[in-house]
C-alpha angles and dihedrals in degrees: 000000000000110000095229094050092075091063096056115193092356087076095049094111093044093049093047090051091048092048091047092050092049094049090043092052092049092049091048089053091051092051091051093048091056090043092232098146087219121137120216092228090063094061102092091044093050093047093048097045094043091066106020109037141169097054135157124234090255092052092049091049091050094047093048095036093230132123126276093241090054091051093047091050093055094040091053089051092049091048090053089053091050092244101116131042131189134210130184116264109252091217099042112026090193091068126076118211115213130212139168116263122232087259090056093048090052089051090048091054091051092048093053090077091050093047091050092059093038090054091052094053093045091048089051090049092053092046090053090062123076094240132043104242093194092059090046092050090050091053092047091050091051091050092049090050088057092050129353122237089246093057091045090052094049091047091052091046091054090048093048092049088057094056116144103247124185119201111211131184124232124287126165092256090063096050092095090059092050089052097042097046094048097042089053098054097037092051090048094058106018141358126274109263131195096271089051094049093049096047094045096043094049114011091164092061100037101036117012100039090050093059097271134127139216124211133195131199112216124195111187105314094335129094101228100178148351143197139178132226112209122196110230100172140331094296105020130078128179125222107220146157095030121169135159120189112255094242090057097044114116092033098100094255092124090056091051091054091048091049090053090053093048092050093047092048092051091046088057097046098267118157100179140034120204132184141178124213138153125271090230091065096083097164092051092050090050090051092051092046092051088050090057104266118139129207114260120209126191125024117011123229093248138348111267096202093235124128114271094255096048102064106027101140121067126190137177140195122202110217104189093077094046134082 
C-alpha cells in the first residue's frame, strides 16, 4: 500500500507535488533524449509569450497565477540564454515589456513537434485511468478560487469551536464510555496498571463512593470525552482519567470538562486541584497550563500508586483565588 494513501485528502498537497515531480522528471528526460536544450520549467512562459508578447512581469505573474519572484527568476534565466529580451514601456518607462527573441521562436517551432507527440502520450495516459485528472484539477482550481483552503479551514475551526457540548455527570449507563475512552488512550501510550484497573472496573467504589465525581462531554448523540474528579482530602481534589476523542480535540471540550471539575470542587469546599500526567504528553500539559495549572516540583501531595515512569509530571491549581 502506498504510504500516502492512508492519509486520504490530508496528503493531497504531498501527492500532487510527488506526481508533479515524477512527470517533470520524465519530461526532462524526454527533452534531453531529443537534445532540445529546453527546460520543462520554461514551458508556460514560452507558450504565453509566443502569443501574447510583449508582457510585463506583473502581467505574466497574473496570467500564470504565480508569484513575482518566481517569474523574475525564470525571466532572468531566459535572458541569460538569449531567449527573452526586454524593452521599456513607451507609456510607463518604469515597466519593462518582455518578448521572445528570434532564437527563442526558432526553439519554440522545433519544440512544437516534440510537444505534439508528448501531448499524445499524456492524453493516452489520462485516458487509461478511470477519471480525467485534468478535468478534476480544473474543478479543484475553480473551487479554490471561490474560497481558499486556508479560509475553509478557519471557517470550519470557528464552527467546531462553537459545538454544542453538554457536560453530564456519571450514571451507570455511561460507565462503558468511561472505560472505553480511558482504556484506549492509556493503552496507546502506556500499559494499564493496578490503579487503572480498579478505577475502570468499579468507578462507583473507587471514585464516587469516596466523594469523587465523573463527568462526560456529549456532542450530539456521541460521548466525546470524560474525566474524573477524585477526592484526596477535605480541601484537595485530583483531576484524573481525562480523555477527549481525537476528532474533537482542539474544540475546547477539555476546558469544559476542567471547568466542570473546578466548579464541583469549589461547590464541595475544595481549595485546590491536583493532577499527575506524563512529561511525554505535551498537548495535555499545554491544555492544563492554559487552564491555569502550574508545574509542581518536589514532593507530591499523595502517592498515586503508579509506576515511577508513568506519572512523572505533577501540576496543581489553587481555587480560592479564582472565580
